[in-house]
C-alpha positions as CSV (number, residue, x, y, z in Angstrom):
1,M,-92.4,19.8,-120.9
2,I,-91.8,17.0,-123.3
3,T,-89.4,18.3,-126.5
4,K,-88.1,16.5,-129.3
5,I,-84.7,16.5,-130.9
6,Q,-84.1,16.0,-134.7
7,Y,-80.8,15.0,-135.2
8,K,-79.1,13.9,-138.8
9,N,-75.3,13.9,-139.8
10,F,-74.8,16.4,-142.3
11,L,-71.4,16.3,-145.5
12,K,-69.9,19.2,-144.0
13,D,-68.4,20.2,-141.0
14,K,-66.5,17.5,-139.3
15,L,-66.5,17.2,-135.6
16,N,-62.9,15.6,-134.1
17,K,-62.9,12.7,-132.5
18,F,-62.4,12.8,-128.6
19,K,-62.8,10.7,-125.6
20,L,-65.7,11.0,-123.7
21,P,-65.0,13.9,-121.0
22,T,-67.9,13.2,-118.8
23,L,-69.1,10.8,-115.5
24,L,-71.8,8.4,-117.4
25,D,-73.5,7.7,-113.9
26,R,-77.5,6.4,-115.5
27,A,-76.7,7.3,-118.7
28,Q,-79.8,6.1,-121.0
29,C,-78.2,4.4,-124.3
30,V,-80.3,3.3,-128.1
31,L,-78.3,1.6,-130.5
32,H,-78.4,2.6,-134.1
33,K,-76.8,1.2,-137.1
34,H,-73.2,1.5,-136.0
35,E,-73.6,4.3,-132.9
36,L,-74.6,4.1,-130.1
37,L,-76.3,7.4,-128.7
38,I,-75.5,8.3,-125.0
39,C,-78.8,10.8,-124.2
40,G,-77.5,12.3,-121.1
41,G,-77.0,11.0,-117.1
42,F,-77.0,12.0,-113.7
43,Y,-77.3,15.8,-113.8
44,Q,-75.1,15.5,-117.5
45,K,-77.1,17.4,-119.9
46,A,-74.5,16.5,-122.7
47,C,-75.1,13.8,-125.9
48,Y,-73.3,11.7,-127.1
49,S,-72.6,9.5,-129.9
50,Y,-70.0,7.1,-130.2
51,H,-69.1,5.1,-133.6
52,T,-68.6,1.1,-133.0
53,I,-66.4,0.9,-136.0
54,K,-64.3,3.8,-135.3
55,N,-64.3,3.4,-131.9
56,E,-64.7,7.2,-131.4
57,Y,-67.1,9.9,-129.5
58,K,-68.7,13.0,-131.1
59,F,-70.8,15.1,-128.9
60,I,-74.3,15.6,-130.7
61,C,-76.0,18.5,-128.2
62,E,-77.4,19.0,-124.8
63,Y,-80.4,18.9,-123.3
64,P,-82.2,22.0,-122.6
65,S,-80.9,24.0,-119.5
66,D,-84.1,23.9,-117.6
67,I,-83.8,19.7,-117.6
68,I,-82.6,18.2,-114.9
69,L,-82.0,14.5,-115.5
70,D,-82.6,12.2,-112.6
71,G,-83.1,8.7,-113.7
72,H,-84.4,9.6,-117.0
73,C,-85.7,6.9,-119.4
74,V,-85.2,6.5,-123.5
75,V,-87.7,4.5,-125.7
76,K,-87.4,4.0,-129.5
77,L,-90.9,5.1,-130.8
78,V,-91.9,2.9,-134.1
79,D,-93.2,4.7,-136.7
80,N,-94.9,2.5,-139.0
81,N,-95.3,5.4,-141.7
82,N,-91.3,5.8,-141.9
83,K,-89.6,4.5,-145.1
84,D,-86.6,6.3,-144.3
85,K,-85.0,3.1,-142.3
86,N,-81.8,5.7,-141.5
87,Q,-84.2,8.1,-139.4
88,I,-85.5,6.9,-135.7
89,T,-87.6,8.5,-132.7
90,L,-86.6,8.5,-129.8
91,L,-88.4,9.1,-126.6
92,S,-86.5,10.7,-123.3
93,F,-88.5,11.1,-119.8
94,G,-87.8,10.9,-116.5
95,S,-87.6,13.6,-113.8
96,S,-88.8,15.5,-117.3
97,S,-89.8,14.1,-120.9
98,F,-88.3,14.4,-124.2
99,V,-88.8,13.6,-127.7
100,K,-85.3,13.3,-130.3
101,K,-85.4,12.8,-133.9
102,K,-82.3,11.4,-136.0
103,T,-81.3,10.8,-139.5
104,Y,-78.2,9.3,-140.8
105,I,-76.7,9.6,-144.2
106,D,-72.9,8.6,-143.7
107,D,-71.2,6.7,-141.2
108,E,-68.9,9.6,-139.8
109,I,-71.1,12.1,-138.0
110,Y,-70.9,15.6,-139.7
111,I,-73.1,18.4,-138.0
112,S,-74.4,21.8,-139.0
113,N,-76.7,24.3,-138.5
114,K,-76.0,27.1,-141.0
115,S,-78.7,26.2,-142.9
116,N,-82.8,27.1,-142.3
117,E,-83.2,23.6,-143.3
118,F,-80.8,22.2,-140.8
119,N,-82.8,24.7,-137.7
120,N,-84.8,21.5,-136.0
121,Y,-81.9,19.5,-136.3
122,N,-79.8,19.1,-133.1
123,K,-81.1,20.9,-130.8
124,W,-83.7,20.2,-128.3
125,I,-87.2,21.9,-129.3
126,P,-90.7,20.7,-127.7
127,F,-92.7,17.8,-128.5
128,I,-96.1,18.8,-129.7
129,D,-99.6,17.3,-130.4
130,N,-102.0,18.1,-133.8
131,H,-102.8,21.3,-132.6
132,N,-99.4,22.4,-131.6
133,H,-100.0,22.0,-127.7
134,P,-97.0,20.6,-126.1
135,I,-97.3,17.1,-124.5
136,I,-97.2,16.5,-120.8
137,I,-96.7,13.2,-120.1
138,G,-96.9,12.1,-116.2
139,R,-99.7,13.5,-113.6
140,D,-98.5,16.0,-110.9
141,N,-98.2,13.2,-108.6
142,D,-95.7,11.2,-110.3
143,D,-92.5,10.3,-109.5
144,Y,-90.5,9.2,-112.9
145,T,-87.4,8.7,-110.9
146,G,-85.9,5.1,-111.8
147,M,-88.6,4.8,-114.2
148,R,-88.8,2.4,-117.2
149,A,-90.8,2.4,-120.0
150,L,-91.8,0.1,-123.8
151,I,-93.5,1.0,-127.0
152,G,-96.4,-1.8,-127.7
153,G,-100.0,-2.4,-128.9
154,S,-101.8,-3.6,-132.3
155,N,-100.3,0.0,-133.7
156,N,-97.1,0.5,-131.8
157,H,-98.8,3.4,-130.5
158,L,-98.9,2.5,-127.1
159,L,-96.2,3.4,-124.1
160,F,-96.1,1.4,-121.0
161,I,-94.9,2.9,-118.2
162,T,-93.7,1.7,-115.0
163,Y,-92.1,3.6,-112.0
164,W,-92.3,4.4,-108.2
165,K,-93.8,3.4,-106.0
166,N,-95.8,0.6,-107.5
167,N,-97.4,2.2,-110.7
168,I,-98.4,1.2,-114.3
169,S,-99.5,3.7,-117.0
170,V,-100.3,3.3,-120.5
171,F,-100.2,6.3,-122.8
172,D,-101.6,6.6,-125.7
173,L,-98.8,8.5,-128.5
174,H,-102.0,8.5,-131.1
175,K,-104.4,10.6,-128.7
176,F,-102.0,11.9,-126.6
177,R,-103.4,11.1,-123.5
178,F,-103.4,8.2,-120.7
179,I,-105.8,6.2,-121.3
180,K,-104.8,3.6,-118.0
181,H,-103.4,3.9,-114.7
182,C,-103.1,0.4,-112.4
183,T,-101.4,-0.6,-109.2
184,L,-98.7,-3.3,-109.5
185,P,-98.7,-5.9,-106.8
186,A,-95.2,-5.3,-105.8
187,N,-93.5,-6.4,-102.7
188,N,-91.5,-3.6,-102.7
189,E,-90.7,0.2,-104.3
190,I,-90.3,0.2,-107.9
191,W,-87.3,1.8,-109.5
192,Y,-84.1,1.5,-111.4
193,H,-86.1,-1.7,-112.6
194,C,-85.6,-4.2,-115.4
195,F,-89.2,-3.6,-117.5
196,I,-89.5,-6.3,-120.7
197,S,-91.3,-7.0,-123.2
198,N,-91.5,-10.8,-124.1
199,S,-91.0,-10.7,-127.5
200,E,-89.9,-13.4,-129.4
201,H,-86.3,-12.3,-129.7
202,G,-86.1,-9.7,-127.2
203,Q,-84.7,-7.6,-129.3
204,G,-86.8,-4.3,-129.8
205,Q,-89.3,-2.7,-128.0
206,E,-92.3,-4.1,-130.2
207,M,-94.8,-6.2,-127.3
208,M,-94.9,-10.0,-128.0
209,K,-98.9,-10.3,-129.4
210,I,-100.6,-13.1,-126.5
211,N,-103.3,-13.3,-129.4
212,K,-104.7,-10.0,-131.3
213,Q,-105.3,-7.4,-128.6
214,N,-103.1,-9.4,-125.9
215,Y,-99.4,-7.7,-124.7
216,Q,-96.9,-9.8,-122.0
217,M,-94.3,-7.7,-120.2
218,L,-92.2,-9.1,-117.7
219,L,-90.9,-6.5,-114.8
220,F,-87.8,-7.5,-111.9
221,C,-87.8,-5.2,-109.2
222,G,-86.2,-5.9,-105.7
223,K,-88.0,-8.8,-104.3
224,T,-90.8,-8.3,-107.1
225,G,-91.1,-10.6,-109.8
226,L,-94.5,-10.1,-112.6
227,S,-95.6,-11.4,-115.5
228,I,-98.0,-8.6,-116.9
229,E,-100.7,-9.0,-119.4
230,Y,-102.1,-6.0,-120.9
231,N,-106.2,-6.5,-123.1
232,E,-106.4,-3.5,-125.3
233,N,-109.2,-4.2,-126.5
234,N,-110.8,-4.0,-122.4
235,N,-107.9,-1.9,-121.5
236,T,-107.2,-4.1,-119.1
237,F,-104.5,-6.0,-117.0
238,Q,-103.6,-9.3,-115.6
239,F,-100.7,-9.8,-113.2
240,R,-99.0,-13.3,-112.4
241,Q,-95.7,-13.6,-109.7
242,L,-92.6,-14.5,-110.9
243,S,-90.1,-15.9,-108.2
244,V,-86.8,-13.9,-107.4
245,C,-83.2,-15.1,-107.1
246,K,-82.2,-14.2,-103.3
247,D,-79.0,-13.1,-104.0
248,I,-80.4,-10.6,-106.8
249,A,-83.3,-9.5,-104.0
250,T,-81.3,-6.6,-102.5
251,L,-80.1,-5.4,-105.7
252,I,-81.5,-2.3,-107.7
253,S,-80.3,-0.4,-110.8
254,Y,-78.7,-3.6,-112.3
255,A,-78.2,-3.8,-116.1
256,Y,-80.1,-6.5,-118.1
257,V,-80.6,-7.7,-121.3
258,Y,-82.9,-10.1,-123.0
259,I,-83.0,-12.4,-125.8
260,N,-84.2,-15.8,-126.7
261,G,-86.8,-16.4,-124.2
262,V,-83.2,-15.3,-121.3
263,I,-82.9,-12.5,-119.3
264,L,-79.1,-11.1,-118.1
265,F,-79.0,-9.2,-115.1
266,F,-75.3,-7.9,-114.4
267,G,-74.4,-6.1,-111.5
268,G,-76.1,-3.8,-109.6
269,W,-76.5,-1.8,-106.3
270,D,-77.1,-3.6,-102.9
271,V,-79.6,-1.5,-101.0
272,N,-78.5,-3.1,-98.1
273,D,-74.9,-3.4,-98.2
274,S,-74.5,-0.3,-100.2
275,V,-71.8,-2.0,-102.6
276,V,-71.7,-2.7,-106.6
277,S,-72.6,-6.0,-107.3
278,K,-70.1,-8.0,-109.5
279,S,-71.9,-10.8,-110.2
280,V,-74.3,-12.1,-113.2
281,Y,-77.7,-13.7,-113.1
282,K,-79.4,-15.6,-115.3
283,Y,-83.5,-15.9,-115.6
284,S,-84.9,-18.6,-118.3
285,I,-88.5,-17.7,-119.1
286,R,-89.9,-20.7,-119.9
287,K,-88.3,-22.5,-116.9
288,K,-88.6,-19.3,-114.3
289,K,-85.2,-20.7,-113.4
290,W,-82.5,-18.8,-111.6
291,N,-78.7,-19.4,-112.2
292,N,-75.8,-17.4,-110.7
293,L,-73.0,-16.5,-113.4
294,K,-69.7,-15.9,-112.2
295,I,-68.0,-12.3,-114.2
296,Y,-64.8,-13.6,-113.8
297,C,-64.2,-16.6,-116.8
298,L,-62.6,-17.7,-119.2
299,L,-61.4,-14.8,-122.0
300,D,-62.6,-15.3,-125.7
301,Y,-60.1,-13.6,-128.2
302,N,-62.3,-11.8,-130.2
303,S,-64.7,-9.8,-128.4
304,Y,-64.3,-6.9,-126.3
305,I,-66.3,-5.3,-123.2
306,Y,-66.1,-1.8,-123.2
307,I,-65.9,0.3,-119.5
308,I,-66.8,3.3,-120.1
309,G,-68.3,6.1,-116.8
310,G,-69.5,5.3,-114.1
311,H,-70.7,5.8,-110.8
312,N,-67.1,8.2,-110.0
313,T,-65.2,8.2,-112.8
314,S,-65.2,8.8,-116.3
315,T,-63.0,5.5,-117.1
316,N,-62.4,4.7,-121.1
317,M,-61.4,1.4,-121.4
318,K,-61.5,-1.7,-123.9
319,I,-60.9,-5.2,-122.6
320,R,-60.9,-8.7,-124.1
321,L,-64.1,-10.8,-123.3
322,S,-64.7,-14.4,-123.6
323,E,-68.2,-16.6,-122.8
324,L,-69.3,-15.9,-120.1
325,I,-69.9,-19.9,-118.8
326,D,-71.6,-21.1,-115.2
327,H,-69.1,-23.0,-113.7
328,M,-71.4,-24.0,-111.4
329,Q,-73.9,-25.4,-114.1
330,T,-75.3,-28.3,-114.2
331,K,-75.3,-31.4,-117.0
332,N,-72.8,-29.1,-118.6
333,E,-75.6,-26.5,-119.7
334,I,-73.6,-24.0,-121.2
335,K,-74.6,-20.5,-120.7
336,F,-73.8,-17.1,-122.3
337,I,-72.0,-14.8,-124.4
338,I,-73.5,-11.2,-123.8
339,Q,-75.4,-9.5,-127.2
340,H,-77.5,-6.6,-126.1
341,W,-76.1,-4.9,-122.9
342,I,-78.0,-1.9,-121.8
343,R,-75.9,0.2,-119.6
344,I,-77.9,1.8,-116.8
345,L,-76.7,2.5,-113.6
346,K,-73.6,2.2,-111.2
347,I,-72.4,-1.2,-112.8
348,R,-68.4,-1.4,-113.1
349,L,-69.0,-2.9,-116.6
350,G,-69.9,-1.4,-120.1
351,W,-70.9,-2.1,-123.5
352,I,-69.8,-5.1,-125.3
353,D,-67.7,-4.5,-128.2
354,D,-68.8,-7.0,-131.5
355,F,-72.5,-6.8,-132.3
356,N,-70.8,-4.3,-134.5
357,K,-68.6,-3.5,-131.6
358,I,-71.2,-2.9,-129.3
359,I,-72.8,-6.2,-128.9
360,T,-71.1,-9.5,-128.8
361,K,-72.0,-13.0,-129.7
362,Y,-74.7,-14.7,-127.7
363,V,-74.7,-18.6,-126.7
364,R,-77.4,-19.7,-125.3
365,G,-78.0,-23.0,-123.5
366,F,-79.3,-25.7,-126.6
367,E,-83.1,-26.9,-125.0
368,S,-84.8,-29.9,-127.4
369,L,-87.8,-27.7,-128.7
370,M,-89.9,-30.6,-130.2
371,I,-89.3,-34.2,-132.1
372,L,-90.5,-34.8,-135.8
373,R,-91.9,-38.2,-136.1
374,G,-92.5,-39.5,-139.9
375,H,-89.8,-41.5,-141.1
376,D,-89.4,-45.0,-140.6
377,N,-86.0,-45.6,-140.8
378,T,-82.8,-44.0,-140.1
379,V,-82.3,-40.4,-140.5
380,N,-78.7,-40.1,-142.1
381,S,-79.3,-36.6,-143.3
382,V,-81.0,-33.3,-142.0
383,Q,-80.8,-30.0,-143.6
384,F,-82.1,-26.3,-142.9
385,S,-83.2,-24.3,-145.7
386,A,-81.6,-21.2,-146.5
387,D,-84.2,-18.6,-144.8
388,S,-84.6,-21.2,-141.9
389,C,-88.0,-22.3,-142.1
390,K,-87.5,-25.3,-143.7
391,I,-85.6,-28.8,-143.0
392,V,-85.2,-31.4,-145.5
393,S,-84.0,-34.6,-144.3
394,A,-83.1,-38.5,-146.0
395,S,-83.5,-41.6,-144.7
396,Y,-83.2,-45.6,-144.9
397,D,-86.8,-45.7,-145.7
398,C,-86.0,-44.4,-149.2
399,T,-88.0,-41.1,-148.9
400,V,-86.9,-37.3,-148.7
401,R,-89.3,-34.8,-146.6
402,I,-89.7,-31.4,-146.0
403,W,-90.2,-30.3,-142.6
404,D,-91.9,-27.3,-141.0
405,V,-89.2,-25.5,-138.4
406,V,-92.1,-23.6,-136.3
407,S,-94.8,-26.1,-136.6
408,G,-93.0,-29.5,-136.8
409,K,-95.5,-30.8,-139.7
410,Q,-94.6,-32.3,-142.9
411,L,-94.9,-30.5,-145.8
412,Q,-93.8,-32.7,-148.4
413,I,-92.4,-36.2,-148.9
414,F,-90.8,-37.4,-151.9
415,I,-91.1,-40.7,-153.0
416,G,-89.0,-42.3,-156.0
417,H,-85.6,-44.0,-154.5
418,T,-85.8,-47.4,-154.5
419,D,-82.5,-48.3,-151.4
420,R,-81.8,-46.5,-148.6
421,V,-81.3,-42.3,-148.8
422,F,-78.0,-41.5,-147.8
423,S,-78.1,-37.5,-148.6
424,A,-80.4,-34.6,-149.2
425,R,-79.6,-31.0,-150.0
426,F,-81.8,-27.6,-150.4
427,S,-80.3,-25.9,-153.3
428,P,-79.1,-22.4,-153.0
429,D,-82.3,-20.6,-154.2
430,G,-84.6,-22.8,-152.2
431,N,-86.7,-24.1,-154.8
432,T,-84.9,-27.4,-155.8
433,I,-83.8,-30.5,-153.6
434,V,-81.2,-32.8,-154.6
435,S,-81.1,-36.4,-153.0
436,C,-79.0,-39.8,-153.6
437,S,-79.3,-43.1,-152.5
438,G,-78.3,-46.6,-152.9
439,D,-80.1,-47.0,-156.5
440,K,-77.1,-45.7,-157.9
441,T,-79.3,-42.6,-158.6
442,I,-79.6,-38.5,-157.7
443,R,-82.3,-36.8,-157.9
444,L,-83.7,-33.6,-158.3
445,W,-87.2,-32.7,-157.1
446,N,-89.4,-29.4,-157.6
447,I,-90.0,-27.9,-154.1
448,N,-93.0,-25.9,-155.4
449,T,-94.7,-28.8,-157.2
450,G,-93.1,-31.8,-155.5
451,N,-92.2,-33.4,-158.7
452,E,-88.9,-35.1,-160.0
453,V,-87.5,-32.9,-162.0
454,M,-84.3,-34.8,-163.1
455,K,-82.1,-38.1,-162.7
456,L,-78.5,-38.4,-162.9
457,R,-77.5,-42.3,-162.7
458,N,-74.4,-44.2,-162.0
459,D,-75.4,-47.5,-163.0
460,S,-72.5,-49.3,-161.6
461,N,-72.3,-47.7,-157.8
462,K,-74.0,-46.8,-154.6
463,I,-73.7,-42.1,-154.6
464,L,-73.5,-41.9,-151.1
465,D,-72.9,-38.1,-150.6
466,V,-74.2,-35.1,-152.9
467,E,-74.0,-31.1,-152.5
468,F,-74.9,-28.4,-155.0
469,S,-72.1,-25.7,-155.6
470,P,-72.8,-22.4,-153.7
471,D,-74.0,-20.6,-157.4
472,G,-76.5,-23.7,-157.6
473,R,-74.8,-24.7,-161.3
474,Y,-73.1,-27.5,-159.9
475,I,-73.8,-31.1,-157.5
476,V,-70.5,-32.8,-156.6
477,S,-71.6,-36.3,-155.8
478,D,-69.6,-39.3,-153.4
479,L,-69.4,-42.9,-154.6
480,K,-68.5,-46.1,-153.5
481,D,-66.4,-47.0,-156.2
482,N,-63.5,-44.1,-154.7
483,T,-64.7,-41.0,-157.3
484,I,-66.1,-37.7,-156.9
485,Q,-67.6,-36.8,-159.4
486,L,-68.9,-33.0,-160.5
487,W,-72.0,-33.0,-162.8
488,D,-73.3,-29.8,-164.5
489,L,-77.4,-29.4,-163.8
490,Y,-77.4,-27.4,-167.3
491,S,-76.8,-30.1,-169.6
492,G,-77.2,-33.2,-167.1
493,M,-73.7,-34.3,-167.7
494,E,-70.5,-35.0,-165.3
495,I,-67.8,-32.6,-166.3
496,T,-65.4,-34.0,-164.2
497,K,-64.4,-36.8,-161.9
498,L,-62.1,-36.8,-158.9
499,L,-59.7,-39.6,-158.8
500,G,-57.5,-40.0,-155.4
501,H,-59.1,-41.6,-152.9
502,S,-58.4,-45.6,-152.1
503,R,-62.1,-46.6,-150.0
504,D,-65.4,-45.7,-151.5
505,V,-65.9,-41.8,-150.7
506,V,-68.2,-41.0,-148.4
507,S,-68.5,-37.1,-147.8
508,T,-67.8,-34.0,-149.8
509,R,-68.3,-30.0,-149.3
510,F,-67.6,-26.9,-151.6
511,S,-65.9,-23.9,-149.8
512,S,-67.8,-20.8,-149.4
513,N,-66.4,-19.3,-152.9
514,G,-66.6,-23.1,-154.5
515,K,-63.7,-22.8,-155.5
516,M,-62.2,-25.8,-153.4
517,I,-63.9,-29.6,-152.5
518,V,-63.3,-31.5,-149.3
519,S,-63.7,-35.4,-149.1
520,S,-62.8,-37.5,-146.8
521,N,-62.5,-41.4,-147.2
522,D,-60.8,-44.3,-145.1
523,K,-58.5,-42.2,-143.1
524,I,-57.8,-39.1,-145.7
525,I,-58.9,-36.3,-145.7
526,N,-58.2,-35.0,-149.8
527,L,-58.2,-31.1,-150.8
528,W,-59.1,-30.6,-154.0
529,D,-59.2,-27.5,-156.8
530,V,-62.2,-27.3,-158.7
531,E,-61.6,-26.1,-161.8
532,S,-58.5,-28.1,-162.4
533,G,-59.3,-31.5,-160.8
534,E,-56.1,-31.9,-159.0
535,R,-55.9,-32.7,-155.4
536,L,-54.2,-29.8,-153.5
537,K,-53.5,-31.5,-150.4
538,Q,-54.0,-34.6,-147.9
539,F,-54.5,-34.3,-144.6
540,K,-53.9,-37.3,-142.0
541,G,-54.3,-38.2,-138.7
542,H,-57.4,-40.2,-137.8
543,S,-57.0,-43.4,-136.9
544,S,-60.0,-44.4,-138.1
545,R,-62.1,-44.1,-141.5
546,V,-63.1,-39.8,-141.3
547,M,-66.8,-39.8,-141.5
548,R,-67.3,-36.0,-142.6
549,A,-65.2,-33.5,-143.5
550,K,-66.3,-29.4,-143.6
551,F,-64.5,-25.9,-144.3
552,S,-64.7,-23.6,-141.6
553,P,-67.1,-20.5,-142.5
554,D,-64.0,-18.3,-143.4
555,D,-62.8,-21.6,-145.6
556,K,-59.1,-21.4,-143.4
557,F,-59.9,-24.5,-141.5
558,I,-60.8,-28.0,-142.2
559,I,-63.1,-30.1,-139.7
560,S,-63.5,-33.5,-139.8
561,C,-64.6,-36.1,-137.9
562,S,-63.9,-39.9,-137.6
563,L,-65.2,-43.5,-136.1
564,D,-62.2,-43.2,-134.0
565,A,-64.3,-40.9,-132.1
566,T,-62.6,-37.5,-132.3
567,I,-62.6,-34.4,-134.1
568,R,-59.7,-32.7,-135.6
569,I,-59.4,-29.2,-136.6
570,W,-57.2,-28.8,-140.3
571,N,-54.5,-25.2,-140.7
572,I,-55.7,-25.5,-144.3
573,E,-52.6,-23.0,-145.4
574,T,-50.4,-25.4,-143.3
575,G,-51.6,-28.8,-143.7
576,I,-51.0,-29.1,-140.2
577,E,-53.2,-30.8,-137.6
578,W,-54.4,-27.4,-135.4
579,N,-56.3,-29.2,-132.7
580,I,-57.8,-32.3,-131.8
581,L,-61.4,-32.8,-129.4
582,K,-61.7,-36.1,-127.5
583,E,-64.9,-36.8,-125.5
584,H,-67.4,-38.9,-127.3
585,S,-67.2,-42.3,-126.5
586,H,-68.2,-44.0,-129.2
587,H,-68.5,-42.7,-133.3
588,V,-68.3,-39.1,-134.7
589,N,-71.0,-39.2,-137.2
590,D,-71.1,-35.2,-138.4
591,I,-70.0,-31.9,-137.2
592,K,-70.3,-28.5,-138.5
593,Y,-69.0,-25.1,-137.1
594,F,-71.5,-22.8,-136.1
595,P,-71.6,-19.1,-138.5
596,D,-69.6,-17.1,-136.3
597,G,-66.2,-19.9,-137.1
598,Q,-66.1,-20.3,-132.9
599,T,-67.7,-23.0,-131.7
600,I,-68.7,-26.5,-133.5
601,V,-71.3,-28.5,-133.1
602,S,-70.8,-32.6,-133.5
603,C,-72.9,-36.0,-133.1
604,S,-72.0,-39.0,-132.4
605,S,-73.3,-43.2,-131.8
606,D,-73.0,-42.5,-127.8
607,N,-76.2,-41.0,-128.4
608,T,-75.4,-36.9,-128.0
609,I,-75.1,-33.8,-129.7
610,R,-72.1,-31.8,-128.0
611,L,-70.8,-27.9,-128.9
612,W,-67.6,-27.5,-128.6
613,N,-65.2,-23.8,-128.2
614,V,-62.7,-23.5,-131.1
615,E,-60.6,-21.8,-129.2
616,L,-60.5,-22.8,-125.9
617,V,-60.7,-26.7,-127.1
618,K,-63.3,-27.0,-124.7
619,R,-66.7,-28.8,-124.7
620,I,-69.4,-26.5,-123.6
621,Q,-72.6,-28.3,-123.4
622,I,-73.9,-31.9,-124.5
623,L,-77.5,-32.4,-125.7
624,E,-79.4,-35.4,-124.6
625,G,-82.9,-36.8,-126.0
626,H,-81.8,-39.1,-128.6
627,S,-82.5,-42.6,-128.0
628,Q,-80.0,-44.1,-130.7
629,A,-76.7,-43.1,-132.6
630,V,-77.1,-39.4,-134.0
631,R,-76.0,-40.0,-137.5
632,C,-76.5,-35.9,-138.8
633,V,-76.7,-32.3,-137.7
634,D,-77.2,-28.7,-139.1
635,I,-77.4,-25.4,-138.0
636,T,-79.5,-22.3,-138.8
637,R,-77.3,-19.3,-140.8
638,N,-78.2,-17.3,-137.2
639,G,-76.2,-20.3,-135.4
640,N,-80.0,-20.1,-133.2
641,T,-81.2,-23.6,-133.9
642,I,-79.8,-26.9,-134.4
643,A,-81.5,-30.1,-136.3
644,S,-80.6,-33.7,-135.6
645,G,-81.6,-36.8,-137.0
646,S,-81.3,-40.3,-135.5
647,T,-81.0,-44.1,-136.0
648,D,-84.2,-43.7,-133.7
649,C,-86.3,-42.5,-136.9
650,T,-86.2,-39.2,-135.1
651,I,-85.3,-35.2,-135.7
652,R,-85.1,-33.0,-133.4
653,I,-84.6,-29.5,-133.0
654,W,-83.0,-27.9,-130.5
655,K,-83.0,-24.1,-129.9
């Protein structure tokens, strides 16, 4: 029988925090906001919430006494009509089947059954159809032990179930009946396996639509690897065999994660040797390629692994974690830090802290996605829009262009400058572009109309860089006469001039709060107070011209790059050089922090782009593809995509 539970946080009776008192073998978990919902385990009926901010467990409820949990599965249903973002519905079944509804109204968990209003919360009740009849999922001869399931369909109404021995079924959650059974072309028995929807980001359980009616899934178990495509209109399956890494072919019950086109497999039970694996494996869906990652690797100081439970223990430990780097990598390809960790069976690892304490950062190996062609001279500036959908580029061909990130198509071209364009930037609201040029002008362009809406002119000098303030009211510009100008866009007037550089200023950037400006020229970096115009500090150490200087996301550090082929990190408070990165073989032309503040991307006249780990002071990936010097680089706000511009006249997108 299928039952359901409605669970809600109430502002009444508070439970005290406590450590998890039970074993967690084969636990099933779902993340919702700041809570990890732990839905029972092997012969363990208790359900808990783990609060990832407060680092505490609380008891939720128990499965009914007549339920035996043995390799059950939990999926999150999608309710398209539910406007309450705090409410989720979970379907849990295996040796038995359940539905659970949970609603939150506060970060802390409060439980009460004192009112009739709450009678259906915090206890399991039958899951029924529209006629109040209990719903049964599974035929009499179906063994759902170790099964896996996904939600999909055009209206998120289909439940795809894969289970022993080699079965796949489709259950219609609107009609409450099976609509398809099929046999998987498997090389072994299917149970405790990996079953994912091949969605764009691999986060969540909606299936990826290949077209209007087709959905794609991937399955790995033992020696079996399958790409599964389901046609909703025809109610048919198509299967394609996928390769399986030799070392993982003997494993079952591994934890796995799928994000950004890559599946990571953690641990697993070796059925031949009856031992737990200590390795991590990566499968690239696009490349159809496997790699082995050793679990013992360099540690990051800001993330944690939680070791919780296990086959023979109720361990509750927290360990600092770093990057998961493959030391067997080829072409210096960076590997991973974990993001969505799904704990399944006898893994000697636990949940990650810091994807709101459970899930950590995920640093992928970037690969060239597409090349944008249109400029016929050096691309000197690229920037993503705030929504990451567009790129603006500035070129020595005297034009500014806007590109669509997904299609790679040129959307607009702004023509008006009569000399090389050195920089172009989006306004914070995304409606305006500002550009500067060797023609001694700053021009503002309306993105919606394509028209020039303002021109600011300096009659004596070329303008080498320009940027909006975070509030969009001001722009700062660099001049070849060693000065920095601050302009008020409401009036179009210069409001202040910053003096102190000995040569032409090539780079200026606002801090995230708009209160400071960092600028560079020659071998010196200056830090300015915007309101007073006072120079606060100078940073000296480069042996040649500084090309770019930028703030860290928290405004505590400055990074700079130089013609001396180095990248330097400066502590703003102390004014001292904190670290130096040396590996580029030619001028370093641009740099930028990733949003997490732990990674830096740089580009160079050695034709490469490099990624660096700040804490480890170590290069973690090289991107090669441009045929000439790489002049500029930018990153999306989520850190998933890089854009670069080059003397070879192209823009490359890396993902």
